[in-house]
ZAKESE-547157 format. One record per residue (C-alpha): y, z, x. Coordinates in pm, whole numbers, plus 32768, in hexadecimal, padded with zeros to 4 digits. Layout:
N
@v->Y	w->Z	u->X
...
//
This chain:
318
@v->51E4	w->E0F0	u->6821
@v->523D	w->E230	u->68DA
@v->52C1	w->E341	u->67F5
@v->53D3	w->E42A	u->686E
@v->546F	w->E552	u->67BC
@v->55DC	w->E59D	u->680F
@v->5622	w->E711	u->67EB
@v->5791	w->E75A	u->67B1
@v->57C6	w->E5FB	u->6728
@v->5912	w->E65D	u->668A
@v->599F	w->E6C0	u->67DC
@v->5A64	w->E5DD	u->68C1
@v->5949	w->E5BD	u->69BE
@v->583A	w->E596	u->68B5
@v->58F4	w->E47D	u->6807
@v->592D	w->E3B7	u->6947
@v->57C8	w->E3E7	u->69C5
@v->5734	w->E399	u->6870
@v->57F9	w->E254	u->685A
@v->5786	w->E1EF	u->69B6
@v->561A	w->E21E	u->6951
@v->564F	w->E15E	u->680B
@v->56EF	w->E040	u->68CD
@v->55C7	w->E046	u->69BD
@v->54CF	w->E016	u->689F
@v->5441	w->E176	u->6882
@v->53E0	w->E211	u->6734
@v->54EB	w->E320	u->6720
@v->54DA	w->E45A	u->664B
@v->5624	w->E514	u->6628
@v->55E6	w->E689	u->6600
@v->5707	w->E753	u->6572
@v->5725	w->E896	u->64AE
@v->5797	w->E7DA	u->6377
@v->56B5	w->E6AD	u->639A
@v->57DD	w->E5BF	u->638A
@v->57F4	w->E49D	u->6480
@v->5940	w->E46E	u->6538
@v->59E2	w->E31A	u->6501
@v->59A4	w->E2BB	u->666E
@v->582D	w->E2DD	u->6638
@v->5805	w->E1D8	u->652A
@v->569C	w->E16A	u->6546
@v->5613	w->E2C2	u->659B
@v->5535	w->E38D	u->64B5
@v->55D6	w->E4D1	u->6446
@v->5516	w->E619	u->6448
@v->558F	w->E77B	u->640A
@v->552E	w->E87A	u->6510
@v->55B4	w->E9C9	u->6581
@v->5597	w->EA09	u->66F7
@v->5597	w->EB81	u->66BA
@v->546A	w->EB61	u->65D2
@v->5332	w->EB0B	u->669C
@v->525E	w->EA88	u->657D
@v->5381	w->E9BA	u->64FA
@v->53AA	w->E918	u->664F
@v->5235	w->E8D9	u->6677
@v->5231	w->E82D	u->6525
@v->536C	w->E762	u->656F
@v->52D7	w->E6D6	u->66B2
@v->5179	w->E695	u->662D
@v->50EB	w->E54A	u->66A5
@v->51F3	w->E4F7	u->67AB
@v->51A8	w->E494	u->6911
@v->52EB	w->E516	u->69AB
@v->53DF	w->E62C	u->6954
@v->5541	w->E60C	u->69D8
@v->55D5	w->E769	u->69E5
@v->5747	w->E740	u->699A
@v->5770	w->E8A2	u->6912
@v->58A9	w->E948	u->699A
@v->5943	w->EA73	u->68E5
@v->5AB6	w->EAB3	u->690C
@v->5B1C	w->EB85	u->6A38
@v->5B32	w->ECC8	u->6971
@v->59D4	w->EC97	u->68E0
@v->5905	w->EC63	u->6A1A
@v->5824	w->ED86	u->69C2
@v->5767	w->EC84	u->68F4
@v->571A	w->EBA2	u->6A1B
@v->55D9	w->EC44	u->6A96
@v->5541	w->EC7D	u->693A
@v->558C	w->EB11	u->68E8
@v->54E9	w->EAA3	u->6A2E
@v->53B2	w->EB6E	u->69DD
@v->539F	w->EACC	u->6885
@v->53C7	w->E971	u->691B
@v->52A8	w->E9BA	u->6A0C
@v->51D1	w->EA2C	u->68E7
@v->5224	w->E8EF	u->6825
@v->51DB	w->E80B	u->694C
@v->5093	w->E8BE	u->6993
@v->5026	w->E8B4	u->6826
@v->506E	w->E740	u->680C
@v->500E	w->E6CF	u->696B
@v->516E	w->E64E	u->69A9
@v->5224	w->E61A	u->6AF2
@v->5369	w->E6DD	u->6B1A
@v->54AC	w->E63A	u->6B94
@v->55C1	w->E72C	u->6BF0
@v->572B	w->E705	u->6C68
@v->5769	w->E7F7	u->6D85
@v->58B7	w->E885	u->6DF9
@v->5956	w->E8EF	u->6F41
@v->597C	w->EA56	u->6EC6
@v->583A	w->EAB0	u->6F7C
@v->58DD	w->EA9B	u->70D4
@v->59E4	w->EBA8	u->70A8
@v->5B1A	w->EBEA	u->7179
@v->5B6A	w->EB7C	u->727D
@v->5AF4	w->EA28	u->7204
@v->5A4B	w->E950	u->730C
@v->5B34	w->E827	u->7347
@v->5A06	w->E73F	u->7337
@v->58EA	w->E798	u->7247
@v->579C	w->E6F4	u->728F
@v->5655	w->E717	u->71D4
@v->55E6	w->E814	u->72DB
@v->571D	w->E8F1	u->72C8
@v->56A9	w->EA52	u->726E
@v->5723	w->EB05	u->7137
@v->580B	w->EC2D	u->7175
@v->58A1	w->EC7F	u->701F
@v->59CC	w->ED67	u->701F
@v->5A21	w->ED60	u->6EAA
@v->5964	w->EDC1	u->6D71
@v->595A	w->EC56	u->6D02
@v->58CE	w->EBEE	u->6E51
@v->57C1	w->ECF8	u->6E37
@v->576A	w->EC85	u->6CD5
@v->5748	w->EB1E	u->6D4A
@v->566B	w->EB87	u->6E6D
@v->5591	w->EC54	u->6D7F
@v->556C	w->EB26	u->6C9A
@v->5501	w->EA44	u->6DB7
@v->5413	w->EB4F	u->6E39
@v->5375	w->EB56	u->6CDE
@v->534E	w->E9DC	u->6CE3
@v->52B2	w->E9F1	u->6E3D
@v->51B4	w->EAF7	u->6DCF
@v->5152	w->EA26	u->6CA1
@v->5122	w->E8F8	u->6D81
@v->505C	w->E9BC	u->6E85
@v->4F75	w->EA35	u->6D70
@v->4F40	w->E8CD	u->6CFE
@v->4FD4	w->E910	u->6BA7
@v->511C	w->E84B	u->6BA5
@v->5192	w->E736	u->6C89
@v->530A	w->E74E	u->6CCF
@v->53FE	w->E659	u->6D6E
@v->5559	w->E6E2	u->6DB9
@v->5686	w->E608	u->6E05
@v->57AA	w->E6D5	u->6E8B
@v->5913	w->E66B	u->6E53
@v->5A7A	w->E6E1	u->6E72
@v->5B81	w->E701	u->6D61
@v->5B5F	w->E60B	u->6C43
@v->5C5B	w->E508	u->6BCF
@v->5C32	w->E3E9	u->6ADE
@v->5BA5	w->E3E0	u->697F
@v->5C3D	w->E459	u->683B
@v->5C72	w->E5C0	u->67DB
@v->5D15	w->E6E0	u->6890
@v->5CB5	w->E7FE	u->6970
@v->5CCE	w->E772	u->6AD2
@v->5DCC	w->E7BF	u->6BE1
@v->5E39	w->E655	u->6BC7
@v->5EAD	w->E65E	u->6A5E
@v->5F07	w->E7D0	u->6A42
@v->5FD9	w->E7E0	u->6B80
@v->6001	w->E6A1	u->6C4B
@v->6059	w->E5B8	u->6B2B
@v->60DA	w->E6BA	u->6A33
@v->624A	w->E659	u->6A61
@v->622A	w->E4F0	u->6ACD
@v->62BE	w->E473	u->6986
@v->63F6	w->E52F	u->69F5
@v->63EB	w->E491	u->6B4E
@v->6353	w->E5BD	u->6C02
@v->621D	w->E5D7	u->6CDE
@v->6199	w->E73B	u->6CFF
@v->60D2	w->E787	u->6E3A
@v->5FDD	w->E8A9	u->6E14
@v->5FF3	w->E8F3	u->6F8A
@v->6088	w->E86D	u->70CE
@v->60DB	w->E700	u->7096
@v->6039	w->E682	u->71D8
@v->5EF6	w->E749	u->71BE
@v->5DB3	w->E680	u->7196
@v->5CF8	w->E6DC	u->7057
@v->5BB3	w->E653	u->6FCC
@v->5BCE	w->E5A0	u->6E7B
@v->5AC2	w->E4E9	u->6DB0
@v->5B24	w->E3CA	u->6CCE
@v->5A3B	w->E408	u->6BA8
@v->59D7	w->E29E	u->6B5C
@v->5965	w->E27D	u->6CC8
@v->58B0	w->E3CC	u->6CBE
@v->57FE	w->E365	u->6B7C
@v->5788	w->E219	u->6C0C
@v->5700	w->E2D5	u->6D3A
@v->562B	w->E3A9	u->6C4E
@v->55A7	w->E268	u->6BB3
@v->5550	w->E1F3	u->6D11
@v->548B	w->E330	u->6D51
@v->53D0	w->E30E	u->6C07
@v->536E	w->E1AD	u->6C6B
@v->52F2	w->E215	u->6DC3
@v->5222	w->E34A	u->6D7F
@v->510B	w->E2C1	u->6E57
@v->51EC	w->E2F9	u->6F86
@v->522E	w->E465	u->6F2E
@v->516B	w->E5A4	u->6F54
@v->5123	w->E6B2	u->6E52
@v->5267	w->E764	u->6EA9
@v->5395	w->E6B6	u->6F3C
@v->5501	w->E719	u->6F71
@v->55DE	w->E5F5	u->6FD0
@v->5755	w->E5D0	u->7006
@v->5831	w->E4D7	u->6F51
@v->5946	w->E463	u->703C
@v->5A60	w->E419	u->6F4C
@v->5BD1	w->E40A	u->6FA4
@v->5C2A	w->E4FA	u->70BD
@v->5DA3	w->E4CE	u->70A6
@v->5EEB	w->E58C	u->70A8
@v->5FDB	w->E5C5	u->6F8A
@v->60C7	w->E4D2	u->7035
@v->5FB7	w->E3C9	u->701F
@v->5F85	w->E40A	u->6EAB
@v->60FD	w->E417	u->6E6E
@v->6129	w->E2C3	u->6F12
@v->600E	w->E231	u->6E3F
@v->60A7	w->E2C6	u->6D04
@v->61FC	w->E236	u->6D59
@v->615F	w->E0DD	u->6D82
@v->60AF	w->E101	u->6C31
@v->61E8	w->E177	u->6B7C
@v->62DB	w->E094	u->6C30
@v->63CF	w->E1AD	u->6C7C
@v->6406	w->E2C4	u->6D78
@v->6391	w->E423	u->6D27
@v->643D	w->E564	u->6D8F
@v->6354	w->E647	u->6E56
@v->6338	w->E7AF	u->6DE1
@v->6238	w->E8BC	u->6E27
@v->6160	w->E996	u->6D4B
@v->6201	w->EAF3	u->6D33
@v->60DC	w->EBBF	u->6DAE
@v->61B1	w->ECF9	u->6DC1
@v->61D3	w->ECF2	u->6C46
@v->605B	w->ECE2	u->6C14
@v->601E	w->EDF1	u->6D17
@v->611F	w->EED4	u->6C75
@v->608E	w->EE9D	u->6B1B
@v->5F1E	w->EE9C	u->6B79
@v->5EE7	w->F00F	u->6B2C
@v->5F52	w->EFC7	u->69C7
@v->5ED5	w->EE63	u->6984
@v->5D5F	w->EE2B	u->69AF
@v->5D73	w->ECB3	u->69E8
@v->5E82	w->ECDA	u->6AEF
@v->5DAC	w->EDDD	u->6BA0
@v->5C85	w->ECEC	u->6BAB
@v->5D5E	w->EBCE	u->6C2C
@v->5DF9	w->ECA7	u->6D3A
@v->5C9E	w->ED10	u->6DAF
@v->5C58	w->EBA4	u->6E09
@v->5DB1	w->EB58	u->6E9A
@v->5D2C	w->EB41	u->6FFF
@v->5CA7	w->E9E5	u->6FAA
@v->5E0F	w->E96A	u->6F8F
@v->5E72	w->E9F5	u->70E4
@v->5D44	w->E9A6	u->71BE
@v->5CFC	w->E838	u->7219
@v->5B9F	w->E7BA	u->71CE
@v->5ADC	w->E67B	u->7193
@v->5978	w->E627	u->7131
@v->58A5	w->E539	u->7200
@v->5741	w->E4BE	u->71D5
@v->5654	w->E41A	u->72C7
@v->554C	w->E3E1	u->71B8
@v->55E3	w->E36E	u->706F
@v->5622	w->E205	u->70D2
@v->54BE	w->E1E4	u->7152
@v->543C	w->E24F	u->6FFE
@v->551F	w->E19C	u->6F03
@v->55B7	w->E088	u->6FD9
@v->5731	w->E065	u->6FE8
@v->57D2	w->E1A8	u->6F70
@v->58BC	w->E166	u->6E48
@v->5A25	w->E182	u->6EBD
@v->5B45	w->E0FE	u->6DED
@v->5C7A	w->E0C8	u->6ECA
@v->5D6B	w->E1ED	u->6EA9
@v->5E8B	w->E121	u->6E13
@v->5DA7	w->E098	u->6D04
@v->5CFA	w->E1E6	u->6CC4
@v->5E44	w->E2A1	u->6C9C
@v->5ED3	w->E192	u->6BB9
@v->5DA0	w->E19B	u->6ADA
@v->5D97	w->E318	u->6AD8
@v->5F03	w->E326	u->6A6B
@v->5EC1	w->E225	u->695B
@v->5D98	w->E2F6	u->68E1
@v->5E82	w->E41A	u->689D
@v->5F95	w->E345	u->6806
@v->6084	w->E32C	u->692D
@v->60EB	w->E1C4	u->6965
@v->620F	w->E0FF	u->69F3
@v->6336	w->E0F2	u->6902
@v->6361	w->DFB3	u->683B
@v->6489	w->DED9	u->688F
@v->6551	w->DF3F	u->675A
@v->6509	w->E0B0	u->67A0
@v->6576	w->E090	u->6909
@v->66BA	w->DFDB	u->68B1
//
């Protein structure tokens, strides 16, 4: 049985990906700082490991075939990203493990290409974009040297799964219980989203088709390239009621960004909410077969249910 270690198993992405690999019959090891297994990963083996401690991470991933790198510090802590990436490379090299990595669209900078293919060049214009490019360059060098094999699957903004920390739950759905839909940008602008259960199943597909992949691959995951009006309509169907459309007050964040570190980091990436973009792939389907794609209405309904937003019961609506 193939053994896979999930780094960042307490995070939203790590939990969803870990569950997908458990459901697919893999031997899953959940690596967290505390060594405690999240409830969603019942059936996984729990191991304590600190991504900022190289020897700890090497020990935590000992004996696995694959390492899924779900490590993602909060926006104000991205100085840790490259050291973590270096430690992950050391752990994979020490244990002869393949490295699976979720890529982002930060690498492309502003203006965003309206259509992002697997051949679109990186032109980062933010510090986070430059960090992401540096991480992928590190992975490429390790692959070129024959030390660590890396497969990257690039996606847009996440929705779905339990927990918090995504644009979907922090902004879009934040006031839905009060009948309000909050658009982070122009309501008719196309934005790339990734429904996490689909994204996770695509990673399983890659792990099952390694014979079709090279020593270093960077693939796109075409998720839901939709507008806020599309998501609003799906949410209204799920909740059985109309939602008032409001917009994120960017002027407040811009005014406060010199004083609030998190707001400053969010504002630095604001171009993604004002420049249309979508991911396409001419390779993924040929490798894994049909690309997982839950219909938008279903995906939004399930994502809302995951964060506790559901249609009112009859007695509550009366």
